[in-house]
Each structure stands twice: as structure tokens, then as C-alpha cells.
Legacy VTK file of the C-alpha trace (Angstrom):
# vtk DataFile Version 3.0
C-alpha trace
ASCII
DATASET POLYDATA
POINTS 366 float
48.679 -18.245 12.040
47.126 -21.269 13.761
44.733 -19.014 15.631
43.768 -17.359 12.347
42.966 -20.750 10.800
40.830 -21.733 13.781
38.993 -18.437 13.581
38.411 -18.880 9.864
37.133 -22.411 10.414
34.730 -21.187 13.092
33.425 -18.482 10.781
32.806 -20.999 8.012
30.978 -23.364 10.359
28.987 -20.743 12.217
28.005 -18.552 9.264
25.101 -20.775 8.165
23.989 -21.027 11.779
23.949 -17.263 12.102
21.733 -17.032 9.019
19.340 -19.568 10.506
19.342 -17.740 13.790
18.490 -14.487 12.077
15.604 -16.187 10.304
14.284 -17.708 13.508
14.589 -14.383 15.305
12.448 -12.573 12.744
9.238 -11.326 14.381
6.071 -13.206 13.565
3.434 -11.359 11.514
1.247 -9.212 13.740
-1.309 -11.337 15.588
-2.430 -8.811 18.176
-4.961 -6.854 16.135
-8.494 -7.813 17.177
-10.622 -9.939 14.875
-14.155 -8.664 14.350
-15.779 -12.048 13.748
-19.258 -10.542 13.489
-18.087 -8.280 10.672
-16.644 -11.200 8.709
-19.838 -13.176 9.205
-21.761 -10.249 7.726
-19.363 -10.014 4.794
-19.576 -13.680 3.887
-22.057 -14.521 1.119
-24.361 -17.420 1.963
-24.469 -18.469 -1.681
-20.734 -19.328 -1.589
-20.229 -22.699 0.120
-17.412 -23.041 2.638
-14.249 -24.660 1.266
-13.352 -27.875 3.067
-10.743 -30.550 2.570
-13.568 -33.088 2.491
-14.821 -31.770 -0.859
-14.295 -34.450 -3.533
-11.567 -34.122 -6.153
-12.545 -33.908 -9.798
-9.438 -35.895 -10.728
-8.973 -33.856 -13.895
-8.778 -30.217 -14.934
-12.023 -28.422 -15.749
-11.190 -24.798 -16.547
-14.796 -23.885 -17.306
-15.940 -25.075 -13.894
-13.147 -23.070 -12.256
-14.091 -20.003 -14.304
-17.722 -20.280 -13.300
-16.715 -20.630 -9.638
-14.498 -17.537 -9.781
-17.060 -15.459 -11.699
-19.807 -16.422 -9.266
-17.715 -15.877 -6.130
-16.222 -12.538 -7.173
-19.539 -11.188 -8.420
-21.481 -12.215 -5.311
-18.748 -10.900 -3.013
-18.545 -7.573 -4.847
-22.303 -7.055 -4.978
-22.732 -7.970 -1.311
-19.784 -6.052 0.148
-18.965 -3.379 -2.466
-15.281 -3.725 -1.619
-12.113 -5.576 -2.588
-10.005 -8.083 -0.651
-6.776 -9.930 -1.425
-8.597 -13.190 -0.768
-11.434 -12.762 -3.293
-11.866 -10.269 -6.129
-8.282 -8.938 -6.216
-6.745 -12.218 -7.495
-9.879 -12.751 -9.591
-9.217 -9.551 -11.533
-5.625 -10.682 -12.089
-6.501 -14.072 -13.565
-9.830 -13.581 -15.350
-8.524 -12.113 -18.661
-6.337 -15.210 -19.129
-9.178 -17.733 -19.153
-10.719 -19.219 -22.289
-14.273 -18.093 -21.517
-14.417 -14.640 -23.110
-17.723 -13.612 -21.540
-16.312 -10.865 -19.356
-19.615 -9.456 -18.067
-18.879 -10.543 -14.498
-15.310 -9.244 -14.664
-16.395 -5.841 -15.942
-19.032 -5.513 -13.228
-16.483 -6.446 -10.561
-14.056 -3.879 -12.040
-16.714 -1.184 -11.866
-17.617 -1.953 -8.251
-13.996 -2.164 -7.123
-13.034 1.087 -8.873
-15.968 2.941 -7.319
-14.960 1.596 -3.915
-11.378 2.801 -4.426
-12.506 6.308 -5.375
-14.659 6.480 -2.255
-11.787 5.291 -0.045
-9.377 7.888 -1.478
-11.941 10.571 -0.697
-12.668 9.378 2.848
-9.102 8.264 3.721
-9.806 5.589 6.359
-6.905 4.270 8.442
-6.357 1.341 6.091
-6.562 3.332 2.847
-2.947 2.510 1.914
-3.612 -1.210 1.912
-6.927 -0.900 0.078
-5.618 1.258 -2.759
-2.426 -0.799 -3.090
-4.389 -4.017 -3.538
-6.975 -2.514 -5.892
-4.548 -0.585 -8.100
-2.321 -3.648 -8.437
-5.243 -5.898 -9.388
-6.600 -3.425 -11.912
-3.175 -2.781 -13.463
-2.625 -6.514 -13.967
-6.153 -6.771 -15.349
-5.468 -3.947 -17.817
-2.222 -5.531 -18.963
-3.680 -9.003 -19.405
-6.756 -7.593 -21.170
-4.533 -5.878 -23.738
-5.681 -2.421 -22.719
-3.905 0.815 -21.967
-3.619 1.685 -18.299
-6.989 2.914 -17.069
-6.487 6.624 -16.179
-8.340 6.029 -12.904
-5.852 3.303 -12.009
-3.008 5.703 -12.751
-4.611 8.154 -10.315
-4.698 5.406 -7.665
-0.950 4.880 -8.007
-0.425 8.640 -7.935
-2.443 8.754 -4.705
-0.256 6.060 -3.149
2.922 8.077 -3.712
1.369 10.917 -1.679
0.727 8.588 1.292
4.080 6.767 1.124
6.245 6.822 4.247
9.700 8.472 4.037
11.403 5.052 3.928
9.411 4.051 0.833
6.912 1.727 2.540
3.252 2.128 3.520
1.721 1.600 6.952
-1.869 1.550 8.161
-4.118 0.369 10.982
-4.145 -3.412 11.400
-7.567 -3.426 13.046
-10.177 -5.431 11.143
-7.575 -6.729 8.700
-7.624 -10.373 7.645
-4.630 -12.546 8.513
-2.131 -13.167 7.103
-1.727 -10.986 4.022
-3.589 -7.886 5.106
-1.774 -7.756 8.456
1.576 -7.376 6.751
2.911 -3.904 5.934
5.615 -5.394 3.746
3.070 -7.159 1.547
1.603 -3.800 0.569
4.964 -2.740 -0.858
5.100 -5.994 -2.814
1.631 -5.362 -4.234
2.571 -1.872 -5.412
5.831 -3.142 -6.922
3.926 -5.872 -8.747
1.239 -3.508 -9.989
3.534 -0.811 -11.371
5.529 -3.501 -13.174
2.445 -4.786 -14.964
0.913 -1.350 -15.554
0.815 -0.763 -19.335
2.942 1.988 -20.809
5.765 1.781 -18.251
3.756 3.831 -15.773
6.694 3.837 -13.326
8.586 6.086 -15.761
5.884 8.792 -15.589
6.953 12.021 -13.913
4.290 11.568 -11.239
5.692 8.137 -10.312
9.461 8.471 -10.533
10.243 9.783 -7.045
7.898 7.411 -5.222
8.955 4.443 -7.321
12.614 5.152 -6.574
11.839 5.169 -2.841
9.937 1.891 -3.196
12.855 0.280 -5.052
15.258 1.432 -2.337
12.993 0.141 0.434
12.671 -3.317 -1.094
16.396 -3.560 -1.833
17.185 -2.596 1.768
14.596 -4.908 3.315
14.985 -8.283 1.643
12.465 -10.608 3.312
13.346 -13.801 5.128
9.869 -15.254 4.711
9.823 -17.492 1.605
6.279 -16.457 0.757
7.278 -12.798 0.569
10.431 -13.684 -1.343
8.311 -15.550 -3.881
5.973 -12.585 -4.393
8.999 -10.287 -4.660
10.505 -12.654 -7.225
7.253 -12.464 -9.197
7.304 -8.666 -9.108
10.967 -8.574 -10.160
10.160 -10.277 -13.472
8.523 -7.070 -14.762
9.568 -4.385 -12.319
13.172 -3.181 -12.599
15.516 -2.443 -9.723
14.096 -4.865 -7.144
16.489 -7.830 -7.182
19.843 -8.680 -8.704
20.043 -11.751 -10.985
21.925 -13.524 -8.200
19.139 -12.802 -5.716
16.527 -13.986 -8.187
18.357 -17.268 -8.654
18.831 -17.676 -4.899
15.109 -17.150 -4.232
14.200 -19.556 -6.997
16.548 -22.258 -5.729
15.166 -21.988 -2.188
11.605 -22.191 -3.482
12.341 -25.297 -5.528
13.803 -27.027 -2.479
10.416 -26.771 -0.762
8.575 -28.649 -3.500
6.928 -31.790 -2.128
7.321 -35.280 -3.556
3.824 -35.088 -5.078
4.786 -31.978 -7.067
2.988 -29.417 -4.934
3.960 -26.930 -2.236
2.620 -26.379 1.284
1.787 -22.832 2.394
3.006 -23.235 6.015
6.406 -24.233 4.591
6.690 -20.755 3.043
6.329 -18.830 6.298
5.601 -18.997 10.019
2.057 -17.904 10.845
0.488 -18.424 14.265
-2.924 -20.110 14.351
-5.870 -18.787 16.306
-7.384 -22.251 16.749
-6.993 -25.899 15.830
-3.765 -27.807 15.178
-0.777 -25.557 14.407
0.243 -24.905 10.834
2.380 -27.800 9.646
5.201 -27.014 7.176
5.257 -30.719 6.324
1.515 -30.875 5.735
-0.198 -31.692 2.444
0.303 -29.632 -0.699
-2.328 -26.947 -1.239
-3.693 -24.831 -4.056
-2.370 -21.467 -2.854
1.278 -22.437 -2.386
1.396 -24.728 -5.416
-0.284 -22.188 -7.659
1.915 -19.299 -6.498
5.190 -21.233 -6.678
4.457 -22.790 -10.073
3.228 -19.523 -11.537
6.295 -17.588 -10.399
8.699 -20.216 -11.744
6.955 -20.104 -15.127
6.882 -16.299 -15.067
10.656 -16.644 -14.714
10.678 -18.484 -18.046
10.574 -22.137 -17.008
8.138 -24.418 -18.788
7.040 -27.990 -19.228
10.518 -29.121 -20.304
11.408 -28.727 -16.621
10.502 -31.993 -14.796
9.565 -30.206 -11.568
7.235 -27.882 -13.486
5.574 -30.851 -15.187
5.078 -32.469 -11.799
3.604 -29.270 -10.357
1.204 -28.911 -13.284
0.146 -32.521 -12.827
-0.627 -31.798 -9.164
-2.770 -28.801 -10.115
-4.637 -30.699 -12.806
-5.501 -33.581 -10.475
-6.371 -31.648 -7.300
-9.236 -29.450 -8.444
-12.362 -29.916 -6.313
-15.907 -30.598 -7.504
-16.916 -26.945 -6.967
-14.185 -25.873 -9.395
-11.775 -24.508 -6.786
-8.519 -25.701 -5.217
-8.447 -26.142 -1.442
-6.055 -24.376 0.949
-6.402 -24.610 4.720
-6.642 -21.259 6.483
-3.387 -20.384 8.208
-5.280 -18.563 10.973
-8.637 -20.061 11.918
-11.190 -22.628 10.871
-13.838 -20.137 11.946
-13.325 -18.184 8.729
-15.269 -19.425 5.708
-11.945 -20.137 4.004
-11.226 -17.142 1.803
-7.756 -18.484 1.034
-9.103 -21.211 -1.253
-10.547 -18.506 -3.528
-7.102 -16.961 -3.869
-5.520 -20.390 -4.309
-7.899 -21.096 -7.180
-6.858 -17.922 -8.975
-3.181 -18.757 -8.432
-3.634 -22.327 -9.696
-5.155 -21.042 -12.924
-2.517 -18.321 -13.277
0.118 -21.022 -12.921
-1.359 -23.098 -15.730
-1.585 -20.062 -18.007
1.927 -18.815 -17.204
3.435 -22.249 -17.795
1.484 -22.629 -21.022
2.778 -19.268 -22.251
6.384 -19.983 -21.241
6.358 -23.247 -23.225
5.230 -21.658 -26.508
LINES 1 367
366 0 1 2 3 4 5 6 7 8 9 10 11 12 13 14 15 16 17 18 19 20 21 22 23 24 25 26 27 28 29 30 31 32 33 34 35 36 37 38 39 40 41 42 43 44 45 46 47 48 49 50 51 52 53 54 55 56 57 58 59 60 61 62 63 64 65 66 67 68 69 70 71 72 73 74 75 76 77 78 79 80 81 82 83 84 85 86 87 88 89 90 91 92 93 94 95 96 97 98 99 100 101 102 103 104 105 106 107 108 109 110 111 112 113 114 115 116 117 118 119 120 121 122 123 124 125 126 127 128 129 130 131 132 133 134 135 136 137 138 139 140 141 142 143 144 145 146 147 148 149 150 151 152 153 154 155 156 157 158 159 160 161 162 163 164 165 166 167 168 169 170 171 172 173 174 175 176 177 178 179 180 181 182 183 184 185 186 187 188 189 190 191 192 193 194 195 196 197 198 199 200 201 202 203 204 205 206 207 208 209 210 211 212 213 214 215 216 217 218 219 220 221 222 223 224 225 226 227 228 229 230 231 232 233 234 235 236 237 238 239 240 241 242 243 244 245 246 247 248 249 250 251 252 253 254 255 256 257 258 259 260 261 262 263 264 265 266 267 268 269 270 271 272 273 274 275 276 277 278 279 280 281 282 283 284 285 286 287 288 289 290 291 292 293 294 295 296 297 298 299 300 301 302 303 304 305 306 307 308 309 310 311 312 313 314 315 316 317 318 319 320 321 322 323 324 325 326 327 328 329 330 331 332 333 334 335 336 337 338 339 340 341 342 343 344 345 346 347 348 349 350 351 352 353 354 355 356 357 358 359 360 361 362 363 364 365
């Protein structure tokens, strides 16, 4: 009996340590794929100034300035590159219908360019086609939903295409060459994008006969591969708000609680606190570093998508951080997790997330 009690005590003490050990033993995101710096230099648009932490703060919220920045950046990027990336026009398409400025000429042009690019990729089937179509279909589905439209039939065909390229375990894999860190070099993130997109897709697309088998495999994959990385858990939590069969209520609450614990004293969140990403140059990513637009926008938006609003003190504090940390260009700054040599694409995505957070929290308070 005594031995049993000692064993039980050891299990109680060591159980949390075993969880931590399993988290620490998780492999880092792939950092071995080569970076084609010359290609990224060609893709960057000279008319979009580099985001730096030295850019002055506005000190107050200016949604119109942020809208103009996003319209200009997404339009220039799309016209110059005729493609879509998670760091630029994908989050732009997700947020733009929510903004007060109803001149959607830029958004519609970006939609047209991105859709044409997707059709071309499905025809040519490059090695990274799974990632490209996952990101584009998700962005367009969210755009359709937030624009009050039916699901674009071409977007439905993109999802249908994805089910035909899905791996037997329900995930998608592709070549990591030429992919931007850290999002595009993550197979798991693709599954999160698809789960998010089919949840937003108008008309319960995931119930369509063409989607049922693939969607069931995706649900099973995500349920069997719960991420350790807090960033991925937060995106999965976001997807689970609209997409059934991804998380139990207990898992949702657990993810939310862990995310709240990472909120900084100033009300924001720090991206390196949400995951471990190796840097290519400069000082290593610091989980105790300053709050940034990407992490604060994502965390705040997901909490408000979960139904929390301004009656929640931590939400009020997060909104205050967003409103007071917009830069003079209209964007919110986020330091690259990989290299200062990039022109800082992540700040574009952080700007979209910051605005999505404000809109989600506004809606959840009504």
C-alpha cells in the first residue's frame, strides 16, 4: 500500500513534467528548405516601404489610414506578382469586407487576380499546389461570407480540388522549397487553413456530397494531431468556432485559458511566446519581447470570435493596445520571426489581424 502511495505521488508530480518534456521535444518547424533571396527581392514592391519598429506611433486608431494601407499593399502586390501569399493578400481578403470604407474596387481586383492565379495553379499542379489552393480558397471563402454573398462556385471547385490531393491521413503535404517561413513551411498550417475556410464557406459547403469524405478525414486528422504550438492551437480554436468536429468544449476552454496566460501586462501578446521558431539572423526570437500586431491581433480576434467582448477586462486592455500602437503608415508592426533581410511581410498580416480583432470584438459586444 505504501509503495502504491509513493507511486501515485510520483505520477502526480511527474505528470506535468512529462507534458513539458513532450512540448520541448516537439520538432522545430522545418528550417532546412533553401531561401531564394533573389526571388523574394523580385517579388517585393518598391512602392511598399519596409516595416520597421522605428516607425512612429499614431497614438490613436485611424481605420481609414489602415484601410488605405491594406488596399494599396494588396493591390500593388497582386498586380506585381499575380499570386497570393499568407503574408499579404490572403489576410487582406479576409478583413476587407469588414471595414467601413465600402469602396471595394481594390478588393474586387485582388479577388480577380488571386482567383485567376488559383485556376492556373490547379491546371499546372506545381509541387506546392496544395498550400496555394488551401490559402486562396480559405481567403476567398471568408471574403464571400463577410461580404454577404453565396459561396463563389469557383471557390467551391478549389475546395473540391483539395479533397482530390488530400493525403490518406487527412492532411496535405507539398515541397517546402521557396516557401516563406514560418507559416508556409508548416504542413499542419495548411490543414488549419482548410478547416477555417470550409467553416466560413456560405451554405455549409462541408455538407455537400463532394466535400463530406474529405472533410471527415480532415476532422479526424486534426482531432488526432492536436498541436503543442500555441500559435497553431489559437488558429485551430478560431476554426473551431464555425467548423464542427474539430475540438471538444473542454479543449476549446483549455486552449483559451493557455492563450490568456500569455497576455502581457500592456494588454498585448508577443508572437515568439506562441511558438518556437529559429531565426536566420540577428538576435533570437524572444518570448518575453514586446507585444506585436500579429500576436495581439490574432489572440484578441480569436477570443472575441469565441464570444468575449469589451465587458472582459483583458479584452478591453487588448483593444486599448491595438488602438494605441498603430504606426504612421497605417499598419501595426511585427518583427519577422526569421530574418531582418525580408521586407517584413508579417506586419501586413498583423495589420489585417489587428483590424479583424477590433471588428470581432465590436460585433461580440452588440
